[in-house]
C-alpha positions in Angstrom: 25.3 43.3 -40.1 26.8 39.7 -40.3 25.6 36.7 -38.8 27.8 33.9 -37.8 27.4 30.5 -39.6 25.8 27.9 -37.1 27.4 25.5 -39.2 30.8 26.4 -38.2 32.4 26.8 -35.1 34.8 29.2 -33.6 37.8 26.5 -34.4 38.6 25.3 -37.9 36.7 22.4 -38.6 38.4 19.1 -38.5 38.2 16.5 -41.3 37.3 13.2 -39.2 37.1 9.5 -40.8 33.8 8.0 -39.7 33.7 4.5 -38.0 32.5 1.5 -40.1 29.2 1.6 -38.1 28.4 5.0 -38.8 29.1 4.6 -42.4 27.2 1.7 -42.4 23.9 3.6 -40.6 24.5 6.1 -43.3 24.3 3.6 -46.3 21.3 2.1 -44.9 19.1 5.4 -44.7 19.7 5.4 -49.1 19.4 1.2 -49.3 16.3 0.6 -46.6 14.1 3.2 -46.5 11.3 1.2 -45.0 10.8 -3.0 -44.2 9.5 -3.7 -47.8 13.0 -2.0 -49.1 14.5 -4.7 -46.9 12.1 -7.5 -47.9 12.7 -6.8 -51.7 16.9 -7.1 -51.1 16.7 -9.8 -49.0 14.4 -11.6 -51.5 16.8 -10.4 -54.8 19.9 -11.9 -53.0 17.6 -15.4 -52.7 16.6 -15.0 -56.5 20.6 -14.4 -57.3 21.5 -17.8 -55.2 19.3 -19.7 -57.7 16.2 -20.5 -54.9 13.4 -22.1 -56.4 11.4 -21.4 -53.3 11.3 -18.5 -50.9 9.3 -17.7 -48.2 8.8 -14.8 -46.4 8.0 -14.4 -42.6 6.7 -10.6 -41.3 5.1 -9.7 -37.9 4.0 -5.9 -37.1 4.3 -4.8 -40.9 8.0 -6.3 -41.0 9.4 -4.1 -38.3 9.9 -6.5 -35.4 10.3 -9.4 -37.4 11.3 -10.1 -41.3 12.3 -13.5 -42.4 13.4 -14.9 -45.9 14.1 -18.5 -46.5 15.0 -20.1 -49.6 16.8 -23.3 -51.2 19.8 -21.6 -53.1 23.3 -22.4 -53.2 24.2 -21.2 -49.4 27.1 -20.1 -48.0 29.7 -21.5 -46.1 31.0 -20.6 -42.8 34.5 -18.6 -44.5 31.5 -16.8 -46.3 29.2 -15.4 -43.7 31.8 -12.7 -42.4 32.5 -11.6 -45.7 28.9 -11.2 -46.7 28.8 -8.6 -43.8 31.3 -6.2 -45.1 30.3 -3.6 -47.6 30.5 -3.8 -50.9 31.3 -7.4 -51.1 29.6 -9.7 -53.5 29.6 -12.5 -55.4 27.5 -10.7 -58.1 30.1 -9.1 -60.3 34.1 -8.9 -60.3 33.8 -4.8 -60.9 35.5 -4.9 -64.2 32.5 -3.8 -66.4 29.7 -2.1 -64.2 27.4 -1.7 -67.1 27.5 -5.8 -67.9 25.1 -6.9 -65.0 23.2 -9.8 -65.2 21.8 -9.8 -61.6 19.4 -8.3 -59.1 22.3 -7.4 -56.6 25.6 -5.9 -57.3 26.3 -3.0 -54.8 27.2 -5.3 -52.1 25.7 -2.6 -49.4 22.0 -4.4 -48.4 23.3 -7.0 -45.6 26.0 -5.0 -43.9 23.8 -2.0 -44.6 20.6 -4.3 -42.1 23.0 -5.2 -40.0 23.5 -1.7 -39.0 20.2 -0.7 -38.0 18.3 -3.7 -36.8 19.4 -7.4 -35.1 20.2 -9.7 -38.3 21.0 -13.3 -37.9 21.9 -15.4 -41.2 21.8 -19.4 -41.5 23.1 -21.2 -43.9 24.5 -24.0 -45.5 25.8 -25.0 -48.9 26.4 -28.2 -50.6 28.8 -30.3 -49.4 29.2 -28.1 -46.4 28.4 -28.0 -42.5 25.4 -25.4 -41.5 26.8 -22.1 -39.9 25.1 -19.0 -38.6 26.4 -15.4 -37.9 24.6 -12.8 -35.8 25.1 -8.6 -36.0 23.5 -6.3 -33.6 23.7 -2.6 -34.3 26.7 -3.0 -36.5 28.7 -5.3 -33.9 29.3 -8.5 -35.4 29.4 -11.8 -33.4 31.5 -14.8 -34.2 30.3 -17.4 -36.4 29.0 -20.7 -34.9 28.2 -24.0 -36.2 24.1 -24.4 -37.0 21.9 -27.2 -37.9 20.3 -26.0 -41.3 19.2 -27.5 -44.3 20.5 -26.6 -47.7 20.1 -22.8 -48.6 19.8 -19.4 -46.7 17.6 -18.0 -44.0 17.9 -13.8 -43.1 16.1 -13.1 -40.0 16.1 -9.8 -39.0 14.4 -8.0 -35.9 13.4 -4.9 -34.7 14.5 -3.2 -37.7 15.6 0.8 -37.2 15.9 -0.2 -33.5 19.6 1.1 -33.8 18.6 4.9 -35.1 15.2 5.2 -33.5 14.2 8.3 -35.5 13.5 6.4 -38.2 10.8 4.8 -36.5 8.9 8.0 -36.4 8.8 7.8 -40.4 7.2 4.6 -40.8 3.4 4.0 -41.6 1.0 2.3 -39.8 1.4 -1.8 -39.6 -0.9 -2.4 -42.6 0.3 0.1 -44.7 3.9 -1.3 -44.3 2.5 -4.7 -44.7 0.5 -3.9 -48.1 4.2 -2.5 -49.1 5.9 -5.7 -48.3 2.9 -7.6 -50.6 3.5 -5.4 -52.9 7.4 -6.3 -52.6 6.8 -9.6 -53.3 3.8 -10.0 -56.1 6.1 -7.5 -58.0 9.1 -10.1 -57.9 6.9 -13.1 -58.5 5.6 -11.5 -61.3 9.1 -11.6 -62.7 10.5 -14.7 -61.6 7.0 -17.3 -62.7 9.6 -20.2 -62.1 10.1 -19.4 -58.2 7.7 -20.4 -56.0 6.9 -17.4 -53.5 5.2 -17.6 -49.9 4.1 -14.6 -47.9 2.9 -15.1 -44.3 1.9 -13.2 -41.3 2.9 -14.0 -38.2 2.3 -11.3 -35.7 -0.3 -13.3 -33.6 1.4 -16.2 -33.8 0.1 -18.8 -36.1 1.0 -17.8 -39.3 -1.5 -16.2 -41.9 -0.8 -16.6 -45.8 -1.1 -13.7 -47.1 0.2 -14.7 -50.6 1.5 -17.8 -52.3 2.4 -18.4 -55.8 3.7 -21.9 -56.7 6.4 -22.3 -59.2 4.8 -22.2 -62.8 6.0 -24.5 -65.8 5.1 -24.2 -69.2 6.3 -22.0 -72.0 7.3 -18.2 -71.7 3.5 -16.7 -72.1 1.8 -19.9 -70.5 3.7 -19.5 -67.2 3.7 -15.8 -67.6 -0.2 -15.7 -67.9 -0.9 -18.3 -64.7 1.7 -16.3 -62.7 -0.3 -12.9 -63.5 -3.4 -14.5 -63.3 -2.6 -15.4 -59.4 -1.0 -12.0 -58.9 -3.2 -9.8 -61.2 -6.5 -11.4 -61.1 -7.6 -14.0 -63.8 -10.3 -10.9 -64.6 -7.0 -9.3 -66.1 -5.6 -12.2 -68.2 -9.0 -12.5 -69.6 -9.4 -9.6 -70.9 -5.7 -8.9 -71.9 -3.4 -9.3 -75.3 -0.4 -10.7 -75.4 2.5 -8.2 -76.3 5.9 -9.6 -78.2 7.5 -7.4 -80.3 11.5 -6.1 -80.8 13.2 -3.5 -82.2 17.1 -2.5 -82.4 18.4 -5.1 -79.8 15.6 -4.3 -77.2 12.6 -6.6 -76.5 9.1 -6.4 -75.2 6.8 -9.1 -74.4 3.6 -9.6 -71.7 0.1 -8.6 -71.6 -1.8 -5.3 -71.7 -5.4 -4.8 -70.9 -8.1 -4.1 -73.1 -9.2 -0.2 -73.5 -12.4 -1.2 -71.6 -10.6 -3.3 -69.0 -9.3 0.1 -67.3 -8.7 1.8 -63.8 -9.3 4.6 -62.0 -5.9 5.4 -60.8 -2.7 3.6 -62.3 -2.3 0.7 -59.5 -2.2 -2.0 -62.3 1.0 -1.1 -64.1 3.5 -3.1 -64.0 7.2 -2.5 -66.0 10.4 -5.0 -65.8 13.7 -4.0 -67.7 15.8 -7.3 -67.7 13.9 -8.8 -64.9 14.1 -5.9 -62.5 10.9 -4.6 -61.6 11.3 -0.7 -62.1 9.5 2.8 -61.7 10.3 4.8 -64.6 8.3 7.8 -65.9 9.6 7.8 -69.4 8.2 4.0 -69.7 5.1 4.8 -67.7 4.6 7.9 -70.4 4.6 5.6 -73.1 2.1 3.3 -71.8 0.1 6.2 -71.0 0.6 7.3 -74.8 0.1 3.6 -76.3 -3.6 4.1 -74.5 -4.1 8.1 -75.4 -6.6 7.1 -78.5 -8.5 4.6 -76.6 -9.2 6.1 -72.8 -10.6 9.1 -71.2 -8.1 11.3 -69.0 -9.5 10.2 -66.0 -8.6 6.5 -66.7 -5.6 4.0 -66.9 -4.8 1.2 -68.6 -3.7 -2.0 -66.9 -0.6 -3.8 -68.2 2.4 -6.3 -67.2 5.3 -5.4 -69.9 9.3 -6.9 -69.9 11.7 -5.2 -71.9 14.5 -7.1 -72.5 18.0 -5.7 -74.0 22.3 -6.2 -73.8 22.8 -4.8 -70.3 24.9 -2.4 -71.5 22.1 -0.7 -73.5 20.4 0.4 -70.0 22.1 1.8 -66.8 20.6 0.1 -63.7 23.4 1.3 -61.1 20.6 5.3 -61.2 20.0 4.7 -57.7 20.7 2.5 -54.8 17.3 1.4 -54.4 17.8 0.1 -58.2 14.1 1.0 -59.1 15.2 3.7 -61.8 16.9 2.8 -64.9 18.6 4.9 -67.7 18.7 3.6 -71.2 21.6 4.8 -73.6 18.9 5.4 -76.2 15.5 6.2 -74.4 13.6 6.5 -77.6 13.9 3.1 -78.7 12.3 1.7 -75.7 9.9 4.2 -75.9 8.7 4.0 -79.1 8.6 0.1 -79.1 6.1 0.0 -76.3 3.7 2.8 -78.0 3.9 0.9 -81.4 4.1 -2.7 -80.0 0.7 -1.9 -77.6 -1.1 -0.3 -80.5 -0.7 -2.9 -82.5 -1.2 -5.8 -80.2 -5.1 -3.7 -79.6 -5.9 -3.4 -83.2 -5.2 -7.2 -83.6 -7.7 -7.6 -80.8 -10.8 -6.1 -83.4 -13.7 -5.2 -81.8 -13.3 -7.1 -78.5 -14.2 -6.1 -75.5 -13.7 -7.2 -72.1 -15.8 -9.2 -70.0 -15.8 -7.2 -66.9 -18.5 -5.1 -68.9 -20.7 -7.9 -69.5 -20.1 -8.9 -65.5 -20.9 -5.5 -64.3 -24.3 -5.5 -66.3 -25.2 -8.8 -64.4 -24.0 -7.4 -61.1 -26.6 -4.5 -61.5 -29.6 -6.5 -62.4 -31.1 -7.3 -59.1 -32.8 -10.2 -58.7 -35.0 -11.9 -56.0 -33.2 -15.1 -54.8 -33.9 -18.3 -56.4 -35.7 -21.0 -54.2 -36.5 -24.6 -55.5 -36.1 -24.6 -59.1 -39.7 -24.9 -60.8 -40.3 -27.1 -63.7 -39.4 -24.9 -66.7 -40.0 -26.2 -70.8 -36.9 -27.0 -72.1 -35.6 -24.7 -74.8 -37.9 -24.9 -78.2 -36.3 -25.8 -81.1 -35.9 -23.6 -84.9 -39.2 -25.5 -85.9 -41.0 -24.5 -82.5 -39.7 -20.8 -82.4 -40.6 -20.1 -85.8 -44.3 -21.4 -85.5 -44.4 -19.2 -82.4 -42.9 -16.2 -84.1 -45.4 -16.3 -86.9 -48.5 -17.0 -84.4 -47.4 -14.1 -82.4 -46.2 -11.6 -84.9 -49.5 -10.3 -86.0 -49.8 -9.1 -82.3 -46.5 -7.5 -82.1 -47.4 -5.4 -85.5 -50.3 -4.0 -84.2 -48.0 -2.3 -81.2 -45.2 -1.6 -83.3 -45.6 2.1 -84.2 -45.8 2.8 -80.4 -42.4 1.2 -79.6 -38.9 2.0 -81.2 -38.4 -2.3 -81.3 -38.6 -3.5 -84.6 -39.1 -7.3 -84.6 -37.3 -9.1 -87.6 -38.4 -12.9 -88.0 -35.1 -14.9 -88.1 -36.0 -16.6 -91.1 -36.2 -13.0 -93.0 -33.5 -11.9 -91.9 -30.7 -10.6 -94.2 -28.1 -12.5 -93.1 -25.3 -13.7 -95.2 -24.2 -16.2 -93.4 -25.4 -18.6 -90.3 -26.1 -16.5 -87.5 -23.4 -18.6 -85.3 -20.5 -17.3 -87.5 -20.9 -13.6 -86.4 -19.1 -12.6 -83.9 -21.7 -9.7 -83.3 -24.3 -11.9 -84.2 -27.4 -11.1 -86.3 -29.7 -7.6 -85.1 -33.2 -8.6 -84.0 -34.4 -5.1 -82.9 -33.9 -1.5 -81.7 -34.9 0.2 -78.4 -35.3 3.4 -77.5 -33.9 4.6 -80.7 -30.1 3.9 -79.7 -29.5 0.6 -78.6 -29.2 -2.6 -81.1 -30.5 -5.7 -79.5 -28.5 -8.8 -81.7 -28.9 -12.5 -81.5 -25.5 -14.4 -81.0 -25.6 -18.4 -81.4 -24.7 -18.8 -77.2 -26.5 -15.4 -76.2 -27.2 -11.6 -77.4 -25.6 -8.6 -77.5 -26.8 -4.8 -77.1 -25.2 -2.3 -79.3 -24.6 1.6 -78.3 -25.3 2.6 -82.2 -23.7 6.1 -81.9 -20.9 5.2 -79.7 -20.2 2.1 -82.0 -20.4 4.3 -85.1 -18.5 6.9 -83.6 -15.2 5.1 -83.0 -15.8 3.1 -86.9 -16.1 6.5 -88.2 -12.6 7.9 -86.2 -10.9 5.1 -87.2 -11.9 5.6 -90.9 -10.6 9.4 -90.5 -7.1 8.5 -88.9 -6.8 6.2 -92.0 -7.6 8.9 -94.7 -5.2 10.9 -92.7 -2.4 8.4 -92.8 -2.7 7.7 -96.3 -2.8 11.1 -97.6 -0.5 13.0 -94.7 -1.4 15.8 -92.1 -2.1 19.0 -94.3 0.3 22.2 -93.0 -1.4 25.4 -93.2 1.7 28.2 -93.8 1.4 31.2 -91.8 1.6 34.6 -93.6 4.3 35.8 -91.2 5.8 33.2 -89.2 5.4 33.6 -85.6 9.0 33.7 -83.8 9.0 32.0 -80.4 12.0 33.1 -77.6 13.6 29.9 -75.8 16.6 29.2 -74.2 19.4 27.7 -76.1 18.9 24.2 -74.7 15.2 24.5 -75.1 15.9 25.3 -78.6 18.1 22.5 -79.6 16.0 19.8 -77.4 12.9 21.2 -79.6 14.8 21.3 -83.0 16.0 17.6 -82.4 12.2 16.4 -83.1 11.7 18.8 -85.9 11.3 16.3 -88.1 8.7 14.3 -86.3 6.8 17.3 -85.7 7.1 18.1 -89.4 5.4 14.9 -90.1 2.4 16.4 -87.7 2.0 19.7 -89.9 4.0 21.9 -87.8 7.3 23.0 -89.4 9.9 24.6 -87.2 13.2 26.5 -87.7 16.2 27.9 -85.7 15.9 31.4 -85.9 19.3 32.2 -84.4 20.0 32.3 -80.5 17.7 30.3 -78.8 14.5 31.6 -81.1 12.9 29.1 -83.3 10.6 30.1 -86.5 7.2 28.4 -86.8 6.4 28.4 -90.4 3.4 26.0 -90.7 0.6 24.5 -88.2 -1.7 21.8 -88.7 -4.5 22.7 -91.1 -7.0 20.6 -89.0 -6.0 22.9 -85.8 -7.0 25.8 -87.2 -6.3 29.2 -85.7 -3.7 28.0 -83.2 -1.2 30.1 -80.3 2.1 28.9 -81.8 3.7 30.0 -79.1 1.9 28.2 -76.6 1.8 24.7 -78.4 5.7 24.8 -78.6 6.0 25.8 -74.8 3.7 23.1 -74.2 5.6 20.5 -76.4 8.6 21.4 -74.4 6.7 20.8 -71.0 6.0 17.3 -72.1 9.6 16.4 -73.1 10.8 17.6 -69.9 8.6 15.1 -68.5 8.4 12.1 -70.6 10.9 12.3 -72.8 9.1 12.8 -76.0 6.3 14.5 -77.3 2.8 13.4 -78.7 0.8 16.8 -78.1 0.4 17.6 -81.8 -0.9 14.1 -82.8 -3.1 14.2 -79.7 -4.4 17.6 -80.5 -5.4 16.2 -84.0 -6.6 13.2 -82.8 -9.1 14.9 -80.6 -10.0 16.9 -83.8 -10.6 13.8 -85.8 -12.9 12.3 -82.6 -15.0 15.5 -82.5 -16.0 15.3 -86.2 -16.1 11.7 -85.7 -18.9 12.5 -83.2 -20.7 14.8 -85.3 -20.8 13.0 -88.2 -22.2 9.5 -86.7 -25.5 7.9 -86.3 -27.2 10.2 -83.6 -29.1 8.5 -80.3 -33.3 8.7 -81.3 -32.4 7.9 -84.9 -34.7 4.7 -85.9 -32.6 1.8 -88.2 -33.6 -0.4 -90.4 -32.4 -4.2 -90.4 -30.3 -4.1 -92.8 -28.5 -0.9 -91.5 -28.0 -2.4 -88.3 -26.5 -5.5 -89.3 -24.0 -3.5 -91.6 -23.1 -1.8 -88.5 -22.4 -5.0 -86.9 -20.0 -6.5 -89.4 -18.3 -3.1 -89.5 -17.6 -3.6 -86.2 -16.3 -6.9 -86.6 -13.9 -5.5 -89.2 -12.7 -2.3 -87.7 -9.7 -2.9 -84.7 -10.7 -0.6 -81.2 -14.4 -1.2 -82.1 -15.1 -2.5 -78.6 -14.9 0.7 -77.0 -15.8 4.4 -78.5 -13.3 7.4 -78.7 -13.6 8.3 -75.0 -13.1 4.7 -73.9 -16.7 3.4 -72.9 -17.4 0.3 -73.9 -19.5 0.2 -77.6 -21.3 -2.8 -76.8 -22.2 -5.6 -73.8 -22.7 -9.3 -74.7 -24.7 -11.7 -72.3 -24.1 -15.4 -72.7 -27.4 -17.4 -73.3 -26.7 -19.3 -69.6 -26.4 -15.6 -67.8 -29.6 -14.4 -69.0 -31.6 -17.8 -68.0 -29.8 -17.5 -64.4 -31.2 -14.3 -64.0 -34.5 -15.5 -64.2 -34.0 -18.4 -62.3 -34.3 -21.3 -64.8 -30.3 -22.8 -64.1 
């Protein structure tokens, strides 16, 4: 029994040329997915026009009003009709579609917006009169003179009124407004020298949602100030600078400390030649750079900017221009991983200040009333005398407590306490936490977590020096794959061999696994190879073998470190503190948790109402 094709009628189908309005509405479906897409396109046009300040007004989540005003170069009355023509742009001349130095270049945004909404453009170029043009549902009106300041104002009302079916797929006003704010913030991060203002005019009087004035100073200074405005001062206080270059690709920005992690990937911002992008390969590289410092349920925070010759990256992959494709994706991925790990290593034992903030926030105290007179902080001599007077009493109770009180005068400190970042050990509580005194506060160290990281880093250094030991399989394991998978896997055979996994072609689509990393013990070579292929498909590279080796080293370090419940002598505690100061990444354990908490004396006094 045959059934007729419902898409073909009885008569022969006729090929028709769609009219301009239908073409623009179809194009709008690709370019303008939601109000945030329209805002992005208009702001990018303003930046390309050389604007120094950009103001964005929205109403009802951008569904009823989007107005973008800039002080850029503006347009003349003759330019306005051409700006509403598809594929008309001042950004490129069409001779080289890879040599793109601007945000926009497709010439589709304005005609697409005019096809699905009520669009008004008012503009004035330097030395010319102001002019206005309106387009409603694709119908373009004549250009008319209009009073205008230098620059351009684009007003879009009733988005998708011409395609009401699209309105049914819009989210709530609040969700759309949040998406618009995210777009503005990302572009503000990309352009620190440009001022941005986002206002909500839904209820008449404008309510400023986001404001960032133009930043001045050097590259890192201006970027740091802008990131503090967008991501919060806490991020900049707990981030390290990243500045590296490899084979014509540069990388700069800020990366958060491992202890300043998030529960979701909401604080990860990546830019390619100033363009905000969402690229799986780049986010995978970011995740791989932190794989040795964070548990699987935590995500790093970072704002990273890749720069390269425009011919090395294709930004014309998707109409939304949020995806890019590198000519050699291995270079930027490797650059991100190595640069971030190097920057985090230079941070040494540093841990995020938010750890101490969480401790202070958890400490519940009664509200302080009027300040009660307290004695001033005693001098060093007075503290010594008081300690000597109280020492016998402490010594009597010492056997019942794990605290070990050390006389500051007798403490074995090779340098003055103020010169030691983690201070000098003063005692141990609950056979697990070391209490150390610094020049302006105190440090509480988790002895097991800290020593676990120290042992782990030592094991990694030993393995890097001697290489990964491999065990030869008595009978090589043959893994059948497709020819494409086999070729992709063998392209990474050299790097896998460095990790102790030796692969050889076995004819057709099969590979022979001849050696596996000895530290992994007995492994299912077939399952391991297929897991590596899955990671290659997802991220373009694989660190699976290395991550498994590091997981075993971490497990060895956990079992070989100082256990909780062990009493430590003063010299042991101080030796642990000194080794932490000299070891990179010692601010967090192998699972991403902090190894110590630092409390400033001013914070402690505030807890006791002494301020």
